[in-house]
Structure formats: structure tokens, C-alpha cells
C-alpha positions as a Markdown table, in Angstrom:
| # | Residue | x | y | z |
|---|---|---|---|---|
| 1 | Val | 0.0 | 0.0 | 0.0 |
| 2 | Glu | 1.4 | 3.4 | -0.9 |
| 3 | Trp | 1.3 | 6.3 | 1.6 |
| 4 | Pro | 2.3 | 9.1 | -0.7 |
| 5 | Phe | 1.7 | 12.0 | 1.8 |
| 6 | Phe | 2.7 | 10.8 | 5.2 |
| 7 | Gly | 5.3 | 8.0 | 4.6 |
| 8 | Gln | 5.1 | 4.4 | 5.8 |
| 9 | Pro | 3.0 | 4.0 | 9.0 |
| 10 | Pro | 4.0 | 1.5 | 11.6 |
| 11 | Val | 2.3 | -1.9 | 11.4 |
| 12 | Gln | -0.5 | -2.0 | 14.0 |
| 13 | Gln | -3.7 | -4.0 | 14.5 |
| 14 | Leu | -6.7 | -1.8 | 14.4 |
| 15 | Pro | -10.0 | -2.8 | 16.0 |
| 16 | Pro | -12.4 | -4.3 | 13.4 |
| 17 | Pro | -15.2 | -1.8 | 12.6 |
| 18 | Ser | -18.9 | -2.7 | 12.8 |
| 19 | Val | -20.2 | -3.3 | 9.3 |
| 20 | Gly | -23.5 | -1.5 | 9.9 |
| 21 | Ala | -22.0 | 1.8 | 11.1 |
| 22 | Pro | -21.6 | 4.8 | 8.8 |
| 23 | Thr | -18.1 | 5.5 | 7.5 |
| 24 | Leu | -17.5 | 8.6 | 9.6 |
| 25 | Ala | -18.7 | 6.8 | 12.8 |
| 26 | Arg | -16.4 | 3.9 | 12.0 |
| 27 | Leu | -13.3 | 6.2 | 11.5 |
| 28 | Leu | -14.0 | 8.1 | 14.7 |
| 29 | Ala | -14.5 | 4.9 | 16.6 |
| 30 | Arg | -11.2 | 3.6 | 15.3 |
| 31 | Val | -9.5 | 6.7 | 16.5 |
| 32 | Ala | -11.1 | 6.2 | 19.9 |
| 33 | Gly | -10.1 | 2.5 | 19.9 |
| 34 | Ala | -13.7 | 1.4 | 20.1 |
| 35 | Thr | -16.1 | -0.5 | 17.8 |
| 36 | Pro | -19.3 | 1.4 | 16.9 |
| 37 | Ala | -22.6 | -0.3 | 17.2 |
| 38 | Pro | -25.0 | -0.3 | 14.2 |
| 39 | Pro | -27.5 | 2.5 | 14.1 |
| 40 | Ala | -30.5 | 1.8 | 16.3 |
| 41 | Gly | -34.0 | 2.3 | 14.8 |
| 42 | Thr | -35.1 | 3.5 | 11.4 |
| 43 | Ala | -33.5 | 6.3 | 9.5 |
| 44 | Val | -36.8 | 8.3 | 9.9 |
| 45 | Gly | -36.8 | 7.7 | 13.6 |
| 46 | Arg | -33.2 | 8.8 | 14.0 |
| 47 | Leu | -33.9 | 11.9 | 11.8 |
| 48 | Gly | -36.8 | 12.8 | 14.0 |
| 49 | Ala | -34.5 | 12.9 | 17.1 |
| 50 | Trp | -32.5 | 15.6 | 15.4 |
| 51 | Ile | -35.3 | 18.0 | 14.5 |
| 52 | Asp | -37.0 | 20.0 | 17.3 |
| 53 | Trp | -40.8 | 20.7 | 17.3 |
| 54 | Pro | -40.7 | 24.2 | 15.8 |
| 55 | Arg | -38.4 | 23.1 | 12.9 |
| 56 | Ala | -40.6 | 20.0 | 12.3 |
| 57 | Val | -43.7 | 22.3 | 12.0 |
| 58 | Glu | -41.9 | 24.5 | 9.5 |
| 59 | Leu | -40.8 | 21.5 | 7.5 |
| 60 | Ser | -44.2 | 20.1 | 7.5 |
| 61 | Arg | -45.7 | 23.3 | 6.2 |
| 62 | Thr | -43.1 | 23.4 | 3.4 |
| 63 | Leu | -43.9 | 19.9 | 2.4 |
| 64 | Glu | -47.7 | 20.4 | 2.4 |
| 65 | Ala | -47.8 | 23.8 | 0.7 |
| 66 | Pro | -48.8 | 23.8 | -3.0 |
| 67 | Ala | -46.1 | 24.4 | -5.5 |
| 68 | Ala | -46.0 | 28.2 | -6.2 |
| 69 | Glu | -45.6 | 29.6 | -9.7 |
| 70 | Val | -42.3 | 31.3 | -10.3 |
| 71 | Pro | -41.5 | 33.9 | -12.9 |
| 72 | Asp | -39.7 | 32.9 | -16.0 |
| 73 | Ala | -35.9 | 33.2 | -15.7 |
| 74 | Ala | -32.9 | 32.4 | -17.7 |
| 75 | Pro | -31.8 | 28.8 | -17.2 |
| 76 | Ala | -28.9 | 28.3 | -14.8 |
| 77 | Asp | -25.5 | 27.4 | -16.2 |
| 78 | Val | -25.4 | 24.0 | -14.4 |
| 79 | Glu | -22.1 | 23.0 | -15.8 |
| 80 | Ala | -20.5 | 26.2 | -14.6 |
| 81 | Leu | -21.9 | 25.5 | -11.1 |
| 82 | Ala | -20.6 | 22.0 | -11.3 |
| 83 | Ala | -17.2 | 23.1 | -12.4 |
| 84 | Glu | -17.1 | 25.6 | -9.4 |
| 85 | Tyr | -18.1 | 22.8 | -7.1 |
| 86 | Arg | -15.3 | 20.5 | -8.4 |
| 87 | Asp | -12.7 | 23.2 | -8.1 |
| 88 | Ile | -13.7 | 24.1 | -4.5 |
| 89 | Arg | -13.9 | 20.5 | -3.4 |
| 90 | Ala | -10.5 | 19.7 | -5.1 |
| 91 | Gly | -8.9 | 22.6 | -3.3 |
| 92 | Leu | -10.3 | 21.5 | 0.1 |
| 93 | Ala | -9.2 | 17.9 | -0.6 |
| 94 | Ala | -5.7 | 19.1 | -1.4 |
| 95 | Glu | -5.4 | 21.0 | 1.9 |
| 96 | Ile | -6.6 | 17.9 | 3.8 |
| 97 | Glu | -4.1 | 15.8 | 2.0 |
| 98 | Ala | -1.3 | 18.2 | 2.9 |
| 99 | Gly | -2.2 | 17.9 | 6.6 |
| 100 | Pro | -0.8 | 20.0 | 9.4 |
| 101 | Gly | 2.5 | 21.8 | 8.7 |
| 102 | Pro | 5.8 | 20.6 | 10.2 |
| 103 | Ala | 6.1 | 21.5 | 13.9 |
| 104 | Ala | 8.5 | 20.7 | 16.8 |
| 105 | Ala | 7.5 | 17.8 | 19.0 |
| 106 | Ser | 7.1 | 20.4 | 21.8 |
| 107 | Ala | 4.1 | 21.9 | 19.9 |
| 108 | Gly | 2.1 | 18.9 | 20.9 |
| 109 | Phe | -1.4 | 18.6 | 19.5 |
| 110 | Ala | -1.8 | 22.3 | 18.7 |
| 111 | Pro | -0.9 | 22.0 | 15.0 |
| 112 | Phe | -3.4 | 19.2 | 14.5 |
| 113 | Gln | -6.2 | 21.1 | 16.3 |
| 114 | Arg | -5.6 | 24.2 | 14.2 |
| 115 | His | -5.7 | 22.1 | 11.0 |
| 116 | Ile | -8.9 | 20.3 | 12.0 |
| 117 | Gln | -10.7 | 23.5 | 13.0 |
| 118 | Ala | -9.5 | 25.4 | 9.9 |
| 119 | Met | -10.6 | 22.6 | 7.6 |
| 120 | Gln | -14.0 | 22.3 | 9.3 |
| 121 | Arg | -14.6 | 26.0 | 9.0 |
| 122 | Ala | -13.6 | 26.0 | 5.3 |
| 123 | Met | -15.8 | 23.0 | 4.5 |
| 124 | Leu | -18.8 | 24.5 | 6.3 |
| 125 | Ser | -18.4 | 27.9 | 4.6 |
| 126 | Ala | -17.9 | 26.4 | 1.1 |
| 127 | Ala | -20.7 | 23.9 | 1.3 |
| 128 | Gly | -23.1 | 26.5 | 2.7 |
| 129 | Arg | -22.4 | 29.0 | 0.0 |
| 130 | Leu | -22.7 | 26.5 | -2.8 |
| 131 | Arg | -25.8 | 25.1 | -1.4 |
| 132 | Gly | -27.4 | 28.6 | -1.2 |
| 133 | Asp | -26.4 | 29.3 | -4.8 |
| 134 | Leu | -27.9 | 26.1 | -6.0 |
| 135 | Arg | -31.1 | 26.7 | -4.1 |
| 136 | Glu | -31.4 | 30.1 | -5.8 |
| 137 | Cys | -31.1 | 28.4 | -9.2 |
| 138 | Leu | -33.7 | 25.8 | -8.3 |
| 139 | Ala | -36.1 | 28.4 | -7.0 |
| 140 | Ala | -36.1 | 30.1 | -10.5 |
| 141 | Ala | -36.4 | 26.8 | -12.4 |
| 142 | Gly | -40.1 | 26.1 | -11.9 |
| 143 | Pro | -42.6 | 25.1 | -9.2 |
| 144 | Gly | -41.2 | 21.7 | -8.5 |
| 145 | Pro | -37.5 | 22.7 | -8.2 |
| 146 | Ala | -38.6 | 25.7 | -6.2 |
| 147 | Arg | -40.4 | 23.4 | -3.7 |
| 148 | Leu | -37.2 | 21.3 | -3.5 |
| 149 | Ala | -35.2 | 24.4 | -2.7 |
| 150 | Gly | -37.5 | 25.3 | 0.1 |
| 151 | Ile | -37.3 | 21.9 | 1.6 |
| 152 | Asp | -33.5 | 21.9 | 1.4 |
| 153 | Ala | -33.4 | 25.3 | 3.2 |
| 154 | Gln | -35.6 | 23.9 | 6.0 |
| 155 | Met | -33.5 | 20.8 | 6.3 |
| 156 | Glu | -30.3 | 22.7 | 6.5 |
| 157 | Ala | -31.7 | 25.0 | 9.2 |
| 158 | Ala | -33.0 | 22.0 | 11.2 |
| 159 | Leu | -30.0 | 19.7 | 10.9 |
| 160 | Ser | -27.0 | 22.0 | 10.7 |
| 161 | Pro | -26.8 | 22.9 | 14.5 |
| 162 | Arg | -26.7 | 19.2 | 15.5 |
| 163 | Glu | -24.3 | 18.4 | 12.7 |
| 164 | Val | -21.9 | 21.2 | 13.8 |
| 165 | Thr | -22.0 | 20.0 | 17.4 |
| 166 | Leu | -21.3 | 16.4 | 16.5 |
| 167 | Leu | -18.5 | 17.1 | 14.1 |
| 168 | Ala | -16.8 | 19.3 | 16.6 |
| 169 | Gly | -16.0 | 16.1 | 18.5 |
| 170 | Thr | -13.4 | 15.2 | 15.8 |
| 171 | Ala | -10.8 | 17.5 | 17.4 |
| 172 | Glu | -11.6 | 16.1 | 20.9 |
| 173 | Ala | -11.3 | 12.5 | 19.7 |
| 174 | Phe | -7.9 | 13.2 | 18.0 |
| 175 | Ala | -6.6 | 15.0 | 21.0 |
| 176 | Ala | -7.3 | 12.0 | 23.2 |
| 177 | Arg | -5.7 | 9.7 | 20.6 |
| 178 | Phe | -2.6 | 11.9 | 20.4 |
| 179 | Glu | -2.2 | 12.2 | 24.2 |
| 180 | Ala | -2.6 | 8.4 | 24.6 |
| 181 | Leu | 0.1 | 7.7 | 21.9 |
| 182 | Gln | 2.4 | 10.4 | 23.3 |
| 183 | Ala | 2.0 | 8.9 | 26.8 |
| 184 | Gly | 3.0 | 5.5 | 25.5 |
| 185 | Asp | 6.0 | 6.7 | 23.6 |
| 186 | Pro | 9.0 | 4.8 | 25.0 |
| 187 | Glu | 11.5 | 7.3 | 23.5 |
| 188 | Pro | 10.0 | 10.9 | 23.9 |
| 189 | Gly | 12.1 | 13.7 | 22.5 |
| 190 | Asp | 12.4 | 16.3 | 19.8 |
| 191 | Ala | 12.4 | 13.8 | 16.9 |
| 192 | Ala | 9.0 | 12.9 | 15.3 |
| 193 | Pro | 7.6 | 9.8 | 17.0 |
| 194 | Ala | 7.2 | 6.6 | 15.0 |
| 195 | Trp | 3.4 | 6.6 | 15.4 |
| 196 | Leu | 3.0 | 10.1 | 13.9 |
| 197 | Pro | 2.6 | 9.1 | 10.2 |
| 198 | Ala | -0.2 | 6.7 | 11.0 |
| 199 | Leu | -2.0 | 9.3 | 13.0 |
| 200 | Arg | -1.7 | 11.8 | 10.2 |
| 201 | His | -3.1 | 9.2 | 7.8 |
| 202 | Glu | -6.1 | 8.6 | 10.1 |
| 203 | Leu | -6.7 | 12.4 | 10.3 |
| 204 | Arg | -6.6 | 12.6 | 6.5 |
| 205 | Asp | -9.1 | 9.8 | 6.1 |
| 206 | Leu | -11.4 | 11.3 | 8.7 |
| 207 | Leu | -11.4 | 14.8 | 7.2 |
| 208 | Leu | -11.9 | 13.4 | 3.6 |
| 209 | Thr | -14.9 | 11.4 | 4.8 |
| 210 | Glu | -16.3 | 14.6 | 6.5 |
| 211 | Leu | -15.7 | 16.4 | 3.2 |
| 212 | Asp | -17.9 | 13.8 | 1.4 |
| 213 | Leu | -20.6 | 14.1 | 4.1 |
| 214 | Arg | -20.7 | 17.9 | 4.0 |
| 215 | Phe | -21.0 | 18.0 | 0.2 |
| 216 | Gln | -23.7 | 15.4 | -0.2 |
| 217 | Pro | -26.5 | 18.0 | -0.2 |
| 218 | Val | -24.6 | 20.0 | -2.8 |
| 219 | Glu | -24.3 | 17.0 | -5.1 |
| 220 | Gly | -28.0 | 16.3 | -4.6 |
| 221 | Leu | -29.0 | 19.8 | -5.6 |
| 222 | Leu | -26.7 | 19.7 | -8.6 |
| 223 | Ala | -28.3 | 16.4 | -9.7 |
| 224 | Ala | -31.8 | 18.0 | -9.3 |
| 225 | Leu | -30.7 | 20.9 | -11.6 |
| 226 | Arg | -29.5 | 18.5 | -14.2 |
| 227 | Ser | -32.8 | 16.5 | -14.1 |
| 228 | Pro | -35.1 | 17.2 | -17.1 |
């Protein structure tokens, strides 16, 4: 296996992930040294636990409202929007691949924390802006697409706070992992520890998976714009 960005990791046995768990949950559990349990209940039931009553009422009204007529507008340049999305995503992926910059061992976890927080802010900002732009295009594309844009806006408002809270745990999980590895290092010093390349690779995988997660709604709206 090639590790082009972080060198060869030390051989180590990782806990087997639960097959039924989502990818992001499996990676976080691996960092924490645990095995995630499969999701409990149905997808609808789990979604309901994320949406409070006022948001649920607003979403229900949006779903039940008749499709409104929209004024004629010039069709959106879908391919230009798709190209912008690819460029933004590729830039974020490249930053994730690069990882935290070189730092002295005395810096501890701080470079990793700054990298995680910077990438999460950049992903949130880019995905939110693209999602808003795509909703505007859908809102001008006809009654059906306009309704979809309204539903997506309600879903983003309902789910984003919980999503932000849960994804904020990434830095905490990695801090605990870093401290555990550092405490078990038999030869602490100024040189980079042997376990550092593997930890960098784990962080890369986790942030790339988060990138996939954050841009799923963008891909869905792009697909809707491309639909006849």
C-alpha cells in the first residue's frame, strides 16, 4: 500500500469496525479505539430525534404547501456551477491531503487542532455558500424545483446545528488519541515519533470522509438541476 503523503505507517492492528456503522462513525471509533454499534432504529426515527418541534412544524408546512408559480428566468449554467463545485472540493481535498504543517514535538497537539478547525470552517463555509447558490437556481427553475429548494433550506436550518455539534467532536477524539500515543511513547524527545505518520493518515481519512458528508447535499441539488 502506498502512503504518498505521510510516509510508511508502523504496522499495527486496528479494531475491526462494525459493518453496519456509517463510515464517519467507524473512523471516529477507530481513532477512539472502540467498535461502533450499528445505528438503532429506522432512518426516519433517527432523523426525528435531530429535529425539534418548531423546525418540524416549518418543514411540514413546506412539504404540504402547494407548489408556487415562479417567474420565467434564464436557465442556470449548471455545468459552470458543477465546475465551481469540483474546483472548491478539489482545493479542500488538497489542503486535507497536505495535513498540518511541520512542527516541533514540543508543539504537541496544537498544529493538529488548528488544522482540524481550519478545515472544518472552510468546509462548512464552502458547502453552505454552494448550497445557497444552487437553491437560488432551483427556485427560479419552476414550481417543482422551487419546492425542493424550500425543503432543502428547511432541512439545512433544522440539521446544521446538530451536525456542527457532533462534528466538533473530531478534534476532541484526535486530542485523546494523540495524548494516549504520546504517553505510551518509549522514547520521547524532539524527533518525530514513529506513530505520527499513521496518526496523520487517520486524520486525512477522517477529514476526507467529512468532506464527502458535507458536500452530499450540494451533489443532490446539482443532480436536481440536471434532471429534465
